[in-house]
C-alpha positions as CSV (number, residue, x, y, z in Angstrom):
1,M,165.6,119.1,-102.3
2,K,166.8,115.5,-101.5
3,G,167.6,112.9,-104.0
4,G,165.8,110.1,-105.2
5,S,166.0,107.0,-107.6
6,V,163.8,105.5,-110.2
7,Y,163.9,101.9,-110.3
8,I,163.1,98.7,-112.6
9,L,162.4,95.3,-111.2
10,A,161.8,91.9,-112.7
11,S,159.9,88.5,-111.8
12,K,162.8,86.7,-114.1
13,P,164.7,88.2,-117.3
14,N,162.0,89.6,-119.8
15,G,159.3,88.9,-117.0
16,T,156.8,90.9,-115.1
17,L,158.3,94.6,-114.6
18,Y,157.8,97.1,-111.9
19,T,158.8,101.1,-112.1
20,G,159.0,103.0,-108.9
21,V,160.8,105.9,-107.2
22,T,162.0,106.0,-103.5
23,S,164.6,108.1,-101.7
24,D,166.5,105.5,-100.1
25,L,166.8,102.8,-102.9
26,A,168.5,99.9,-101.0
27,G,165.2,100.2,-98.0
28,R,163.0,100.0,-100.7
29,V,164.3,97.1,-102.6
30,W,164.7,95.1,-99.6
31,E,160.8,95.9,-98.9
32,H,160.0,94.6,-101.8
33,R,162.2,91.3,-102.0
34,T,161.0,90.4,-98.8
35,G,157.4,90.9,-99.6
36,A,157.2,93.7,-96.8
37,V,155.4,95.6,-99.5
38,P,152.3,94.4,-100.1
39,G,150.5,94.7,-103.7
40,F,151.5,94.3,-107.1
41,T,155.1,93.1,-106.5
42,K,154.3,90.7,-103.8
43,R,151.5,88.9,-105.8
44,H,153.8,89.2,-108.5
45,G,156.8,88.0,-107.2
46,V,158.5,91.0,-108.6
47,K,161.9,90.7,-106.4
48,R,164.7,91.3,-109.3
49,L,166.6,95.0,-109.1
50,V,167.1,95.5,-112.8
51,W,168.0,98.8,-113.8
52,F,168.2,102.4,-111.6
53,A,168.8,105.5,-112.2
54,E,170.0,108.5,-109.0
55,Y,169.1,112.0,-109.4
56,A,170.2,114.6,-107.3
57,D,166.8,116.3,-106.9
58,I,163.8,114.0,-105.8
59,R,161.6,115.7,-108.2
60,D,164.1,114.7,-111.5
61,A,163.3,111.2,-110.1
62,L,159.6,111.6,-109.7
63,A,159.5,113.2,-113.3
64,E,161.5,110.3,-114.7
65,E,159.2,107.6,-113.4
66,R,156.3,109.2,-114.6
67,R,157.8,109.4,-118.0
68,I,159.0,105.8,-118.1
69,K,155.7,104.4,-116.7
70,R,154.0,105.7,-119.7
71,W,156.2,103.7,-122.0
72,R,155.6,101.0,-123.9
73,R,156.7,97.7,-122.6
74,A,159.4,97.1,-125.0
75,W,161.0,100.6,-124.7
76,K,161.8,99.7,-121.2
77,I,163.2,95.8,-122.3
78,R,165.6,98.2,-124.1
79,L,166.2,100.7,-121.4
80,I,167.3,97.4,-119.2
81,E,169.3,95.6,-121.5
82,E,171.3,98.6,-122.2
83,L,173.0,98.8,-119.2
84,N,172.0,95.1,-118.1
85,P,171.6,92.7,-120.8
86,Q,171.9,89.3,-118.8
87,W,169.2,91.2,-116.4
88,R,171.4,90.6,-113.5
89,D,169.7,91.1,-109.8
90,L,171.7,94.6,-109.3
91,F,170.8,94.6,-105.6
92,E,174.3,93.4,-104.2
93,E,175.7,96.5,-106.2
94,I,173.7,99.1,-103.8
95,A,173.0,97.1,-100.7
96,H,176.1,97.8,-99.2
97,R,176.6,101.7,-100.5
């Protein structure tokens, strides 16, 4: 089974959040950043990769995405700030892997 990643994008620090899952993290985030993906992220300017986790099995990534999407906003913010307290855009860290 192919692996996958769960990711959280933000419009700005403490801004609008979006949680997603993909088998190609760099490619999918690039689509969000360039506006190639119509819908919520494009409408709200949600382009900054602020958190991600990688899984060996896409099914585990899908389960984690569903779990995080049910969380309260404060919990998502805490998750982000545990690993990324400055809300840095992590895209460059994954773009050239």
